[in-house]
C-alpha positions, 0 to 999 in steps of 0.5 A: 949502637948505630945504624947498619946496612948489613950484618952477619953472625959467625960462630962467636962473633958478629960483624956489620957495615955501618952507614959510613961503610965501615965494618965493625965487629964484636964478640969473640976475637981470639983469632982476629975475626972481630978486627976488620981493617979498611973502609968502604964496605957494603956487605960482611960475611962472618964465618967460624973464626974469620970474617970477610967484607965486600968493598964498594969496588967489588974487592973482598977483604978477609981477616981472622983465622986462616988455617984453611986459606979462607982469608985469601980470595981469588986474585983478579976477581971482583964480587957483587955478594959474598957468603962465609961458611965454617972454613970457606967462603963463596962469592958471585962475580959481576958476571954471576959466576960462582967462586969459592975459596978455603977448605974443600974437604967436602967439595964445598968450594968446587963451584959449578959453571953457570950464572948465579943469582944468590949464594950461601955457605954453611958448615961443609956445604955451599948453595947457590941459585942459578939463573937458567933463564927468566922462567927457570931457576935452579938451586945447587948445593956443593959439598957434604950433607944432602940432608941440608938440601932436603931441609932447604927444599922443605923450606922452599916448599912452604916459603911465603905461601909458594908451594913446590910439589913433591916431584921437584926435579932433582939432579946430581952431577959431579957432586952438585945437587940441583933442583928447579925453583919456580921463577916467581919464588923470591930468591933471597937465601940465608947463610948458616956460617 
């Protein structure tokens, strides 16, 4: 029990960052997913049987199951936010670039170029909201399950009183699905790791 500044739920465990910037986890730990190390964290992302945390320095540390290289973030990058999927992770760099690592069986870690504002990761897909300019944002999905994008569009169509008409521009390029998002719509995404 305590005060937490960030929390994330995985498959059978939950992790949080407390007011002292320590990562704490509870629940299943058979792969080490609930055994964080280090300190000075600002964000956590719990995946299937792994977890990652973002340090105040922008460095990412991950622990737990590593059968798909999901606990080894790209070297030399610092991040502003992270998201954990089933066997993969994604993060946004200080420049807003998207970087993903881990399992890529469905193309979920093949990050497109661009400047992104938000990122989330799921079972075998990743989504990010791209800042095209101050008046235009685009939602991109990487990986499998176009049905996930359809569900996201349905959520966006009725999000907080904002509505999108049924003719939302949709583009498929190199395995990335993109849709325009009105600039006035809040861009906080949810992770379903």
